[in-house]
N, C-alpha and C positions, 0 to 999 in steps of 0.2 A: 333295552333288550333287543329291539329290532335292529338297531345299529350294530350291536355285537354279532347278531346272526348274519347280517349282510357282510360284515368284515370276515367272519369265518368262511362264508360261502365264497367270497372273493379270494381269500387265501387258498382254499382248496381248489378253486377254479384256476388260480395262477399255478399251483403245483401240478395240476393236470396238464396245463399248457406246456410247462417246462418239461414234464416227463415225456409228453408227445414229441416235443422238439428234440430232446436227447435221443429218443428211440429213432426218430427220423434221421438224425445226424449219424447215428450208429449204423443204420441200414445203408444210407448213402455212401458212407465211408467204406463199409464192407464191400459193397458192390464195386466201388472204384478200385479198391485193392485187388479184388478178384480179377477185374478187367485188366489191370496193369500186369498182374501175374500171368494171365493168359497171353497177353501181348508179348511178354518176355519169353514165354515158352514157344510161342509161334515164331518169333524172330530167331530163337535158338534152333528151332526145327528148320527154318529156311537156310540158316548158315550150314547146318549139318547136310542138307541136300546139296548145297553148292560145293561143300568140301568133298562129298562123295563124287560129284561130277568131276571135280578137279583131280581126284585120285584116279578116276577112270581114264581121264585124258592123259595123265602122267603115265599110267600103265601102257597106254597106246604108244606114247612117245618112247618109252623104254623098249617096247617090242620093236619099234623102228630102229632104235639104236643097236639092237641085238645083231642086226645085219652087219654092223661095222665093228662092234666091240662086244664079244660074247661075255668076257669076264666082267666088264663094267655093267652090262645088262643084268647079269646074275646078281651082282652086288646090289644094284638098285632095286631089283625085284625082291630080294631078301629084306632090304630096308623097308620097302613098302609093306610087305606082308607082316613084318615084325612090329611096325610102329603105327600102322593105320588103325584108328579106332572106328569101328563100324557104327556105333550108336553114341555120338557126341551129345552130351547133355549139360555140360557145365562150361563156364567161361574158361576155366583152367584147361580143360580138354581141348577146347577150340584153339587157345593160345599154343598149346603143345603141338596140335596138328599143323598150325601155321608154320611153326618152327621147323617141323619135319619136312613139310612141303618145300619150304625155302631151301633146306639142305639138299633134298633130292633134286630140285630144279637147278641148283648151283652145280651139282655133279653132272647133271644131264647137259647143261650148257657147256661144261668143260669137254664132254664127249663130242658135242657138236663142233666146238672149236678145233678139236683134234682131227675131225673128219669133215672137211668142207663139203664133201658129196652129200652127207647127211643134212647139213645146214642148208644146202641148196635144193633138197628134195621137196617137191611141191606138197606132198602129204605132211611132211614135217612142218613146213611153213603154215599150212592150214591148221595143224594141231596146235602150234604155238599161238596162232591168232585166237583159237578157241580157248586156250589157257588164259590169254589176256582178258577175254570176256568173262570167264569164270572168276578171275581175280577181281574184276570190277563188280560182279554180282556179290561176291563175298564182302567186298569193301562196303557196298551199300547196305547189305544185311547187317553187318557189324555196326554201322552207324545207327540203323533203326533200333537194334538191340540196346546199344549204349544210351540212346535218347530215352527209350522206354524204361531202362534200368534207372536212369536219373530221376524220372518222374516217380517211379516206385520208391526209390530210396528217400526222396523228399517226403513222401507221405509217411513212410515208416519212421522217419526221424523227427518230423515236425509235430509239435503239440497243436491241437489235441488228437490229430489222427494217429499219432504214435501210440496213444493209449489204446485205441481200437486195434491197431496193428499188433501190439504186443498181446492183447487178449485173444486174438485170433491166430497167433503164432506166425505172422508174416514177418520175414526178415529182409535185410538188405540184399540186393542182387550184386554179384561180383561183376566188375566191368571187364570188357575185353580190352587188352592192352596192345600197344604197338611193339612189334618185335624190336628188341634193343639193337640187333645187328642192322636193321633198316634205319633206325635212328642215327646210328654212328656212320652210316653210309651216305648221309646227306652231305652235299657239298658245303664247304666253308665259304659262305657268301661274304661275311665280314672280311675275311682274309683276302678274297678276290678283289674287293674294292679298295683295300689299303695298299695295294701294289703300285 
């Protein structure tokens, strides 16, 4: 009888230990998911700040270009006003903004090529240097976001953390992508070496 009592106590003790371990795992996983989700939101916020800075710099460049080409300046200003998203919150919106910024910068570069005085203007040169810095800041923020999204997606998809993630309604994060036009603009290195 004593042996049976000891076995029952051991069994219940083992159940209690397993239950405590499962609760501890659940809590640790929930905390990690929340932390990664917040890191993703923070990285997205950093990108939004950098994009707004880039839009402000582009607006300044457009105002400079207005001295040389009023029509092109009005067109670019209308494009900026129509397609600028003030509160970027998703990877899709960031990708869209990147595309629009690329389009506006391409048109602005065309104006600068048409008006060499604009291209030589010291304020224009400083503004373009600022744009380069903003581009680098956005690139770094995009990398941080995608790295954090990868960690989040791994937790959401891998067992057993996927079980906790689904119970708490955590989903996969969308990745920021490279603009297809930039991809196609890369030089053909293979072709260069085959000549």
